[in-house]
C-alpha positions in Angstrom: 0.0 0.0 0.0 1.2 3.5 -0.8 2.2 4.9 2.6 1.7 8.5 1.7 -1.8 7.9 0.3 -2.6 5.8 3.4 -1.4 8.5 5.8 -3.5 11.1 3.9 -6.6 8.9 4.1 -6.0 8.4 7.8 -5.6 12.2 8.3 -8.8 13.0 6.5 -10.7 10.2 8.3 -9.6 11.5 11.8 -10.5 15.1 10.9 -14.0 14.2 9.6 -14.7 12.1 12.8 -13.5 14.9 15.0 -15.5 17.6 13.2 -18.8 15.6 13.4 -18.6 15.0 17.2 -19.9 17.8 19.4 -18.4 18.7 22.8 -21.7 17.7 24.4 -21.6 14.3 22.8 -18.0 13.9 23.9 -18.9 14.8 27.5 -17.3 18.2 27.4 -18.6 21.6 28.4 -18.7 23.7 25.2 -18.2 26.9 27.1 -19.5 30.4 26.4 -16.8 31.4 23.8 -17.7 31.1 20.1 -16.1 28.0 18.5 -14.4 28.5 15.2 -14.0 24.7 14.6 -17.0 22.5 13.9 -17.1 19.6 16.4 -14.1 19.0 18.7 -10.8 20.8 18.6 -7.6 18.8 18.2 -6.5 19.6 21.7 -9.8 18.2 23.0 -9.4 14.9 21.1 -5.8 14.7 22.4 -7.0 15.3 26.0 -9.8 12.8 25.7 -7.5 10.2 24.2 -4.7 10.7 26.8 -2.1 11.5 24.1 -0.1 14.6 23.5 -1.4 17.3 21.2 1.7 17.3 19.0 1.3 13.5 18.6 -2.3 13.8 17.6 -1.6 16.7 15.3 1.1 14.7 13.5 -1.5 12.0 12.9 -4.0 14.5 11.5 -1.4 16.1 9.3 -0.5 12.7 7.7 3.0 12.6 9.0 5.0 9.4 9.1 4.7 8.1 12.7 4.0 4.7 14.2 0.9 4.3 16.3 0.4 1.7 18.9 -2.8 -0.4 19.3 -3.3 1.3 22.7 -3.3 4.8 21.1 -5.7 3.6 18.5 -8.1 2.2 21.0 -8.0 5.5 22.9 -8.9 7.3 19.7 -11.8 4.9 19.1 -13.2 5.8 22.5 -12.6 9.5 22.3 -14.1 9.8 18.8 -17.0 7.5 19.6 -16.3 5.3 16.6 -18.5 2.5 15.6 -17.2 -1.0 15.1 -16.9 -0.5 11.4 -15.1 2.8 11.8 -12.8 1.2 14.4 -11.8 -1.5 11.8 -11.3 1.2 9.2 -9.1 3.2 11.5 -6.9 0.2 12.4 -6.5 -0.7 8.7 -5.5 2.8 7.8 -3.1 3.1 10.7 -1.4 -0.2 10.0 1.2 0.0 7.3 2.0 -3.7 7.5 -1.2 -4.8 5.7 -0.2 -7.6 3.2 -0.3 -6.6 -0.4 -3.2 -7.7 -2.5 -2.6 -11.0 -4.2 -3.2 -11.4 -7.9 -6.5 -13.1 -8.4 -8.2 -15.1 -11.1 -10.9 -12.7 -12.4 -13.0 -15.3 -14.2 -16.3 -16.3 -12.6 -16.4 -20.1 -11.8 -19.0 -21.9 -13.9 -20.7 -23.2 -10.7 -21.6 -19.6 -9.7 -23.5 -19.1 -12.9 -25.4 -22.3 -12.3 -26.4 -21.1 -8.9 -27.5 -17.8 -10.4 -29.6 -19.5 -13.0 -31.3 -21.7 -10.4 -32.6 -18.8 -8.4 -35.6 -18.4 -10.7 -37.5 -15.2 -10.1 -34.9 -13.8 -7.6 -32.7 -11.3 -9.4 -29.0 -11.9 -8.5 -25.6 -11.2 -9.8 -21.9 -11.7 -8.9 -19.7 -8.7 -8.2 -15.9 -8.9 -8.5 -13.3 -7.2 -6.2 -13.5 -4.0 -8.4 -17.3 -3.8 -7.8 -18.1 -4.8 -11.4 -21.1 -7.1 -12.2 -19.3 -10.2 -13.6 -22.2 -12.7 -13.9 -26.0 -12.4 -13.6 -29.2 -14.4 -14.1 -32.1 -13.7 -16.5 -34.2 -11.9 -14.0 -31.4 -9.4 -13.2 -31.2 -8.7 -17.0 -35.0 -8.2 -17.1 -34.8 -5.6 -14.3 -31.5 -3.9 -15.0 -31.0 -4.3 -18.7 -28.7 -6.6 -20.7 -25.3 -6.4 -19.1 -23.8 -7.9 -22.2 -24.5 -4.6 -24.0 -22.9 -2.4 -21.4 -19.4 -1.0 -21.3 -17.2 -2.2 -18.4 -17.6 1.0 -16.4 -21.4 0.8 -16.8 -21.3 -2.6 -15.1 -19.6 -1.1 -12.0 -21.9 -0.9 -9.0 -20.8 2.6 -8.0 -21.1 3.9 -11.5 -24.5 2.5 -12.0 -25.9 3.9 -8.8 -24.3 7.4 -8.9 -23.8 8.2 -12.6 -26.3 6.3 -14.9 -29.3 8.5 -14.7 -31.7 5.9 -16.2 -30.6 3.4 -13.4 -30.9 6.1 -10.7 -34.4 7.0 -11.8 -35.5 3.4 -11.3 -34.5 3.3 -7.6 -37.3 4.9 -5.6 -35.2 5.0 -2.3 -32.1 6.1 -4.2 -30.4 8.1 -1.4 -30.7 5.3 1.1 -29.2 2.8 -1.3 -26.5 5.1 -2.5 -25.2 6.2 0.9 -25.1 2.6 2.2 -23.3 1.4 -0.9 -20.7 4.2 -0.6 -20.1 3.6 3.1 -19.5 -0.1 2.4 -17.3 0.7 -0.6 -15.2 3.1 1.6 -14.7 0.4 4.2 -13.3 -1.9 1.5 -11.4 0.8 -0.4 -8.7 0.9 2.2 -7.7 -2.6 1.3 -7.1 -1.7 -2.3 -5.5 1.8 -2.1 -2.4 0.5 -3.9 -4.5 -0.5 -6.9 -4.4 2.4 -9.5 -7.7 1.2 -10.9 -9.4 2.2 -7.6 -7.8 5.6 -7.7 -9.0 6.1 -11.3 -12.6 5.0 -10.4 -12.9 7.4 -7.5 -11.5 10.3 -9.6 -14.0 9.5 -12.4 -16.9 9.3 -9.9 -15.9 12.6 -8.3 -15.9 14.3 -11.7 -19.2 12.7 -12.8 -21.4 12.8 -9.7 -21.9 15.8 -7.3 -23.4 13.5 -4.7 -20.5 11.1 -4.8 -18.0 14.0 -4.6 -19.7 15.5 -1.5 -20.4 12.2 0.3 -16.9 10.9 -0.4 -15.5 13.7 1.7 -17.5 12.6 4.7 -15.5 9.4 5.1 -18.5 7.4 6.3 -17.8 3.7 6.6 -19.9 0.6 7.2 -19.5 -3.1 7.0 -23.2 -3.5 6.3 -23.9 -4.7 2.7 -27.6 -5.5 3.2 -30.7 -3.4 2.9 -33.9 -2.7 1.1 -34.3 -1.4 -2.5 -37.5 -0.2 -4.2 -37.3 -0.4 -7.9 -39.6 1.3 -10.4 -39.8 -1.0 -13.5 -41.5 0.3 -16.7 -43.5 -2.9 -17.1 -43.7 -4.6 -13.7 -44.3 -1.4 -11.7 -43.1 -0.9 -8.1 -40.9 -3.8 -6.8 -39.7 -4.0 -3.2 -36.7 -6.2 -2.4 -34.5 -7.1 0.5 -30.9 -7.6 -0.8 -28.3 -9.7 0.8 -24.6 -10.1 -0.2 -22.7 -13.3 0.3 -19.0 -14.1 -0.1 -18.6 -16.8 -2.7 -14.9 -17.3 -2.9 -12.3 -17.9 -0.2 -10.1 -15.1 -1.5 -13.0 -12.7 -1.2 -12.7 -11.6 -4.9 -16.3 -12.4 -5.6 -19.6 -11.8 -3.8 -23.1 -12.6 -4.8 -26.0 -10.2 -4.3 -29.5 -11.7 -4.2 -32.7 -9.6 -4.2 -35.5 -11.3 -2.3 -39.0 -10.0 -2.8 -40.6 -8.6 0.4 -43.8 -10.4 1.2 -47.2 -8.8 0.9 -45.9 -6.2 -1.6 -47.0 -8.0 -4.8 -43.4 -8.2 -6.0 -43.4 -11.9 -6.3 -46.4 -12.0 -8.6 -45.0 -9.1 -10.7 -41.7 -11.0 -11.2 -43.6 -14.1 -12.3 -45.2 -11.9 -15.0 -41.9 -10.7 -16.2 -40.7 -14.3 -16.8 
């Protein structure tokens, strides 16, 4: 992993976590003086963490220093980080993460068989670069023929943030998009040495105002499950619960399956599409 890029990412993450936390939430008295800084000041985070201000400042400036597990745990408590954010912090602060191993990017035939046997349940396989690599017929019926799409148009982030036709079909778009981005951010740290990831983020920032603004928040989440409401031109309003499963030991492929929510009429509408 590029250490300079990692340190910059760590610095931005700490700053955004500090700025979102109010003195009241941190158990401090805000005082009567007007605060110039949103959220906590650096000295307040240092005090709450039990570390020196120069040491914390060096972290937030992206300087090359080694951080112990004890210091990181102190920052987790001081900044009220969630479990997902804690994992993200530890990954960013640990320069000894193993490099990404080269992986076979072809989808095993058995996965395609599983997809095809899911019947009316739309499903597809996503690779480590968040591209849809395999899919079943129902996924094509709902999302269009993936064979006709360019590679970038099969990317999950690109589809949700840039493709206007696809965005318009998601009734709860903001919920779906923010959750997807937070999950992507939590995985992004593992691939920061991959130039492809850097290029994708740059393109998304150029092409989507929402992505550009939300990327700066540094929100992270390990959750890859949720609800999605789709507006199909033929079938109408379809309501799903989607779940994502790892389908390879290396973690290079995951399968996302959309399960119709009961009593919404979705099951019957999908039968009609087939």
